[in-house]
Structure formats: structure tokens, C-alpha cells
PLY file of the C-alpha trace (Angstrom):
ply
format ascii 1.0
element vertex 134
property float x
property float y
property float z
element edge 133
property int vertex1
property int vertex2
end_header
-151.40 -56.89 -10.01
-150.99 -56.22 -13.66
-151.64 -59.89 -14.73
-154.08 -60.18 -12.41
-155.84 -57.25 -13.66
-155.05 -58.17 -17.62
-156.79 -62.52 -16.48
-159.20 -61.81 -14.77
-160.86 -58.47 -14.51
-163.76 -58.70 -16.90
-164.20 -55.02 -16.97
-161.63 -53.50 -17.13
-160.50 -55.04 -20.80
-157.12 -56.53 -21.95
-154.38 -54.35 -21.02
-155.58 -52.73 -18.00
-153.57 -54.24 -15.88
-150.34 -52.20 -18.32
-152.42 -48.59 -17.80
-152.63 -48.94 -13.95
-148.67 -49.98 -13.58
-147.99 -46.96 -16.17
-150.66 -45.06 -13.54
-149.47 -45.96 -10.35
-145.36 -45.60 -11.67
-146.75 -41.69 -12.18
-147.54 -41.52 -9.28
-144.44 -42.89 -7.47
-142.77 -40.80 -9.21
-143.65 -37.33 -8.94
-145.10 -38.24 -4.64
-143.81 -41.52 -3.80
-146.05 -40.89 0.02
-148.90 -41.23 -2.63
-148.13 -44.64 -3.85
-150.10 -46.62 -0.72
-152.90 -44.86 -1.35
-153.07 -44.85 -5.43
-152.52 -49.01 -4.72
-155.01 -48.75 -1.86
-157.45 -47.16 -4.61
-156.39 -49.53 -6.96
-157.03 -52.70 -5.19
-160.61 -51.43 -4.03
-161.22 -50.66 -8.32
-160.54 -54.22 -9.27
-162.43 -55.74 -5.92
-165.63 -53.61 -7.19
-164.75 -54.93 -11.13
-164.90 -57.81 -9.88
-167.82 -57.40 -7.86
-170.90 -59.44 -10.17
-168.94 -62.38 -11.19
-170.28 -66.32 -10.15
-168.41 -67.80 -7.01
-166.50 -70.42 -9.90
-164.80 -67.71 -11.38
-163.84 -65.93 -7.60
-162.57 -69.10 -6.82
-160.13 -69.78 -9.83
-158.80 -65.86 -8.76
-158.36 -67.28 -5.58
-156.37 -69.49 -6.65
-154.14 -68.17 -9.09
-153.85 -65.50 -6.65
-152.88 -67.74 -3.60
-150.55 -69.72 -6.48
-148.28 -66.36 -6.70
-148.20 -65.61 -2.78
-150.44 -62.13 -4.03
-153.76 -61.67 -1.53
-156.71 -63.90 -2.69
-159.34 -61.52 -4.14
-162.06 -63.15 -0.82
-159.50 -61.49 1.77
-159.32 -58.49 -0.99
-163.25 -58.48 -0.44
-163.03 -58.66 2.94
-160.75 -55.99 3.69
-162.62 -53.56 1.20
-165.74 -54.49 3.51
-163.74 -53.96 7.03
-162.96 -50.60 5.29
-166.26 -49.73 4.57
-167.59 -50.52 7.98
-165.19 -48.56 9.29
-165.77 -44.99 7.42
-169.49 -46.11 8.68
-168.79 -46.29 11.97
-166.71 -42.73 11.85
-169.25 -41.09 10.31
-166.59 -39.21 8.23
-165.08 -39.51 4.99
-161.27 -38.29 6.05
-159.22 -38.15 3.42
-160.15 -38.08 -1.09
-158.95 -41.87 -1.04
-161.98 -42.92 1.28
-164.30 -40.53 -0.67
-163.02 -42.13 -3.86
-163.64 -45.40 -2.47
-167.24 -44.67 -1.30
-168.04 -42.73 -4.66
-167.15 -46.22 -6.75
-169.09 -48.62 -4.22
-172.16 -45.14 -4.92
-171.81 -45.84 -8.39
-170.99 -49.34 -9.05
-174.83 -49.54 -8.59
-173.87 -52.69 -6.45
-176.81 -52.07 -3.79
-180.53 -50.91 -4.22
-179.62 -46.66 -4.01
-182.39 -46.00 -1.43
-181.06 -48.59 0.76
-180.08 -47.27 4.03
-176.65 -47.97 3.96
-177.18 -46.62 -0.08
-178.57 -43.15 1.23
-175.60 -42.94 4.18
-172.69 -43.10 2.17
-174.33 -40.45 -0.48
-175.01 -38.61 2.64
-171.07 -38.75 4.03
-170.15 -38.26 0.53
-172.11 -35.20 0.18
-170.58 -33.44 3.73
-167.22 -34.29 2.20
-167.31 -32.88 -1.16
-168.95 -29.20 0.71
-166.67 -29.52 3.54
-163.71 -28.71 0.87
-163.27 -25.28 -0.51
-163.93 -24.30 -3.79
0 1
1 2
2 3
3 4
4 5
5 6
6 7
7 8
8 9
9 10
10 11
11 12
12 13
13 14
14 15
15 16
16 17
17 18
18 19
19 20
20 21
21 22
22 23
23 24
24 25
25 26
26 27
27 28
28 29
29 30
30 31
31 32
32 33
33 34
34 35
35 36
36 37
37 38
38 39
39 40
40 41
41 42
42 43
43 44
44 45
45 46
46 47
47 48
48 49
49 50
50 51
51 52
52 53
53 54
54 55
55 56
56 57
57 58
58 59
59 60
60 61
61 62
62 63
63 64
64 65
65 66
66 67
67 68
68 69
69 70
70 71
71 72
72 73
73 74
74 75
75 76
76 77
77 78
78 79
79 80
80 81
81 82
82 83
83 84
84 85
85 86
86 87
87 88
88 89
89 90
90 91
91 92
92 93
93 94
94 95
95 96
96 97
97 98
98 99
99 100
100 101
101 102
102 103
103 104
104 105
105 106
106 107
107 108
108 109
109 110
110 111
111 112
112 113
113 114
114 115
115 116
116 117
117 118
118 119
119 120
120 121
121 122
122 123
123 124
124 125
125 126
126 127
127 128
128 129
129 130
130 131
131 132
132 133
């Protein structure tokens, strides 16, 4: 993941992979159970960072990831799309990891904020935040 971020994530900046790995190591040390979810969030961030890159770059990334035996960016995009559809189908954000996944989609500005999907995501996000104490 570090090499992937350092080489291909245009929005993350050089060294982003190293910073991410350090954060994940801290999470693993303090709460191993949260590590899988944190990795899931990191992957979602990478997919989001690569949202607007040209198809030629996606093809290059896919080839690189396949060459090292990892999931391609295209596969990760499909997985994120499935996750989004599942959250919309459930009409509920179940935990903080899904909340940040949705928040990242909203904040990215990748879609029209007035579209039906964006408005639904904003509603689900607000409902989740309002359900939390404090």
C-alpha cells in the first residue's frame, strides 16, 4: 500500500504511504481489532483520491497492482461501489467507519450536491451524527 500511495496517488503527495503506514501501525498497537476497519478506510481514501485520474493512469495502476499480486484500482472501485449501494439499501450508517466512508464521498464533491444520491447520503450522515451522544 505504501508504494502504491507514494507512486500513484496524485493528491496524497510524496511520502503519503509512509505516513499512512505509521498511522496503521499505531492503530494496530493500541487496538488490533480496529486495524482491519482502518485499512478499509485507508483503501477508501486511496480510491477517492484517485477518483478523477485519467483512464490511462488507471490502466497503469491496475497493471502495477496486478504485477505485485494486489487488488487493482478498478477492483477497489467496484468494491467501494458495492459498499455504497449496500449502505443506501440499508438506509443506515451502522458505524463510524461507514460514516467516514460516506463523509468522504460527500466531501469529495465528486457528484452534484443536489443530486438524489448526494441528498440521501447527507441525510444518512446527519441522522448518524444526531444519533450519537454528546
